[in-house]
N, C-alpha and C positions, 0 to 999 in steps of 0.2 A: 678625630676619627675614632668611633667606638669599635668594639671587637667584631660586631656583625659587619660593619662597613669594611673593616680590614680584610675579613674573609671574602667578601664580595669582590673587593678590588683584586685580591690575589687570584681568585677564580677567573675574573674577567681578563686579567693579564694573560693567563694561560691559554684562553680560547679567544684572544683578541683578534678581531677581523678588521684590517685596514679599510676595507670598503665601507664598514659602518662608521668609521671616523670621517671618511669623505662625505658620507651621507649627512652626518650631524653638522659638519662644517658648512656644507652647501645649504642645509636647512636654515642655518642662521645667517646666510648671505655673506660669509666671510671668505676672503682669500687666504692662501696659506701664510702669507707674511703677517696678516692681521691676527690669525690664530697664534702664530709663533710668538708674536709680541705679547699677546695676552697671557701665555703660559711660560714665558721666559726662555724660549728656545729659538731655533733658526728655522726658516722656511724649508731648508734642505732636510732637516730632521723630520718635520711634519710630512714632507713628501716621502721619506723613507718609511715612516709609520704607515702611511696610506698605501704604499706599494707592497707592504709586507716584508720589506728588507730587514727592518728592526722592529722589536716590540718595545713599547714604552715601559718604563719602570712603574712600580706601584704608585709612587709619588707623582710621576708625570701623568699617569692615567687619571688620577684624582684631579689634577689641575685641568686636564682636558675636559673632564666631565663637568667641572664647575664652570669653566669658560663657555661651554656649549649648552649648559642648562639641561643636561641629561644625566641619568644615573650611570655609573660605570658599567652596569650590566647591559646598557645599550650597545656596547662595543662587541658583544658576542656575535659570532657568525650568524647571519640571517639568511633570508630568502634572496633570490637573485634580484639584481637592480632593474628598475624600469629604464629601458634603453632610450637614450635621447634620439636615436634613429627612428623610433616609433612615434615620436611626438610631433604634431603639426603646429608649430608656432606661426602666428600670422605673418610676422616679418622678422627674419633672422638679422636683418641689417639694423633695425631700430632697437633691438634688445641686446644687452651685454651678455657675455657668457655667464657671469655671476647671477644675473637675473633669471636666465634660463635654467641654470643649475638649481637655483632655489625653488623655482616652480616645479621642476622634475622631482626634487626631493620631497615636496609635499605629495606629488603623485605616487612616489614610492611608499611613503607612510600610508597613504590611502589604500594602496594595493595590499600592504601587510595587514591593515585593519580589515579589509574585505575578506582576505584569506582566513583570518582568525574567526570572523563572524560566520563564515560559511561552514565552520565546524558545528555550529549550533542552530543556524538559521538558513532556510532555503531561499536563495535569491531567484528572481525570474531568470530563466535561461536567456542568453543572448540570442536575439532573433531579428537581426538586421539583414535586409537584402544585400546581395553583393552585385555590384554593377561596375566593374573596372572600367576606368576611362584613362586612355593613354596620357601621360604627363606631357606629351608633345602636341596634343590636340589643341589647336588655337581656334576659338570661335566655331567649333564643331558642335554637333547635336548631342554629344555624349552626356554632359551635365543635365540637360533638360530631360533626356530619356531616363537618366538615373533617378532624378527627382520624381518623375511620374511613376516609375516603378516603386520607389520608396513610399509614395503616398498610397498607391494601390495596396501595398503590402501592410502598411502600418495604420492607415486611416480607412481606406475603402469607401470614402465619400467625398464629394466636392465641398468647396467652401473653406472658410477660415479654419486654422488649426487652433483649437481652444486653449491648449496648454502644452507648449513644445517640450518643456522639461519633463513633465509627467509622461508624455508620450515616449520620450527616450527611456525613462525609468521602467515603464511597462514592458519595454523590449530589451531589458537586461543591461542597459547602459548605466554605469555608476556616475552620477553627477554630483559635483561638489562645488562649493564656493570657497576659493582659497582665502586664507588670512590676508588682510590688506598688504599689498606689496607695490612695486613700481607700476606706475600707470602705463609704462611701455609694454608690459606683458598683457596681451589680449587673452581671451579664452583660448584654450588649446585642448586637443584631444589626443588620447593614447590608445592605440588599438591593442590593448593588452588582453591576454587570454587568462581565464575564460570570460572576463567581463571587461569590455572596453570602457574607457573613462573619458569624461569631459569635465574640465575644471574652468571655472569662471573667475575673473578678477573683479571684485566688487568696486574697485577704484575706477573702473572704466565704464561699467554698464549701467544704463537706465533700463527701464522695463522694455522699451522698444528694441534697443540694441541687444539686450540679453536674449530676446527671442531670436533675433537674426543670427547672433553668435551661435546659439544652440543649433539652428538649422545649418549654418556654415560648417560646424564641426561634424554634424551628422553626415554632411556631404563628403567630408574626408573619410569617415568610417566606411561609407558605402562605396566610394570610388577609388580610394588611394591607399589600399593595403600595402602596395609595393612602391609607391611613388616617393621620391626624395622630397622631404618637407622643405617648405620655405620658398620654393620657386614662384615667380610671379604668375606663371601659367597655371600652376596647381591651385594657387589661392584664387585666381579669377574663376577657375572651374567651380570651386566651392561656393563662391559668391553667386554664380549663375544657378547652381543647384539650389541654394537657399532662396533665391528670388522665385524660382518656379515652385519650390516646395511650399512656401508661404503664400505666394500670389500666383496661382496657376493661370497661365495665359488665357485658357478657355473660360475661366470663371471671372476674371477681373478686367480683361481688355475693354469690354463694353462699358465698364463703369468709370474708367479713368478719364479725367478731363484733358482736353487738348490744349487748354490754357491753364495758368495757375489759379484755379478757383480755390481759395484757401478754405472756405467753408466746406466745399466738397471734399477736399483733401483731408481736412480734420475729421469729417464723418467716416471716410474710408479708413483713416488711421485707427479710429476707435473700433471699427467693424473687423478689420483684418489683423490688428495687433502689430502693425509695422509703422515705421516712421514716415513722415511726409517726404523726407529726402528719398527714402526707398521707393515710395509711390511715384515720385517725379522721375526717378531713374527708370522705373519699370515702364512708365508711360513713354519715355524716350526710346528704350530698347525695343518696345513692342510696336513702335512706329505711330503711336497715338499722338505724341507731342513732338512737334518739329524741334530740331536741334537748337536753333536760335532761341526759341521760346523757353526751352529747358534751361539754357545758359542764363537767360534773364531771370528765370524763377530762382535758380540757385544763387544768383547775385543778390536778389532780394532777401533770401534767407540769410546770407552772410551779413548783409547790412543790419539786420535786426537781431543778430546773434543766435539765429535758430539752427545754424550748422552744428553748434555744440549742444545746445539745449532747446528743444522745440517747445512751443506752447502746447498744452494738452487740449484746450478747448477750441471751438471754432473761432476763426479770426475774421470778423466782418470787415475790419479796417486794419491797416498795417499798425503793429504794435511799436512802441518806442524801442530804439536800439537797446540791446542788453536785456530784453524781456527774458525772465528765467522761471518757467513753470513746468518744464518737461520732465523733471525728475521726481515728480510728486507721486507717481505710481510705483508700488513695491515691485521688486524683481520677482520673477517666477522662481520660487525657492524649491530646491530638491527636498524630498521627504523619505526616499527609500532607505538611506543609511540611518536616518533618525529612527524610523520604525524598526529597522533591524536591530539597532542597539537596545531599544525598548523591549523587543521580544527576547533578546539575549538576557536582559536583566531578569525577565520573568523566569527564564530557564536557569537562573542562578549566576549568570556572568554579568555583574554590574560594571559600571564604567571603570572603576578602579581595577577590577580584575581583568577586564578587557584590555585596558591600557598595558597592564603588566604582561599579559599573555602575548599581545601583539608587539611588545617592546616599543610602544609609543608613549611618550610622556603624557600624563593626564592633561597637562596644559595644552599640548599639541592636539590631543584628541578633541578637547572642547573647542579649540579654534577651528578644526576641520569640520566637526559636526556639533554645533552648539546644542546644549540641552534645551528642551522646551518645557 
């Protein structure tokens, strides 16, 4: 350790913030016992550091920084955390606490990054409609009404949504693609002030799912500012919002087939930017396709492996089982933060300086917002 590093370590120890240690640990997907083993201490000691009961020595602080891949300056007191209460995870039962903590840690870094960029770059103001729907409403009209209000406010025209992610960004939503992590973590949204955020998991989404996930998270932002995340009712409401937002009943009902016409479904998929599974479900819920016909269609999709990866092109005849061509189309990629970083660089705040000011490692910055 050179003299400059020793000075930085002493300074960081004086202003050490246990919450920043928690953030770094969660960012790396580590439990307390795993971090303790890596630095040669006990889980109880890590817990005391994180709770602010004790401060680590200079040597311990250096070991923590090395184990977590952050500079010691990372542990200085920072901005308030992104609350897990504000994040709508698709299913709390299918994800572990470590996985949710890691995803939220990336959300926290993104919030710090946006706050730093906002000092030199003007972001679009958050302009989403608010249409609260009771978390106890089952099969009621609330989600459909909320989706119609959102379309009127954000689109103002019928027909397909050309680019869902860009639409969110134009209305002040910060959209990011998380670094690859567990497939059990779906897209999730955080109603943070002043800019709500939506984070996607690239391990899960193809083009079609990416768009539906974006509309689903928009539904949470519009309807569920005060709803407890994770409930089956709330998630169903967001699904119903997304279906109406992307496939308005008045626009699409007449075009949906009453039987599984795969050519027709493939054409509608290309036109509306939604999966064939979503179109089949929409045909069923709108009463166009009988329940038994829908079940047989979904069984056919399962037999051919299309429930996981759909074919992109019209299917005049059933494809062999295991056909895999549904992930060939690129995701809708966010560009708002990329452009903001480029504008900041023009103003003299390049990526290295931005990472230092936001106290995000340059490696994590490039993972969250890859250079182009």
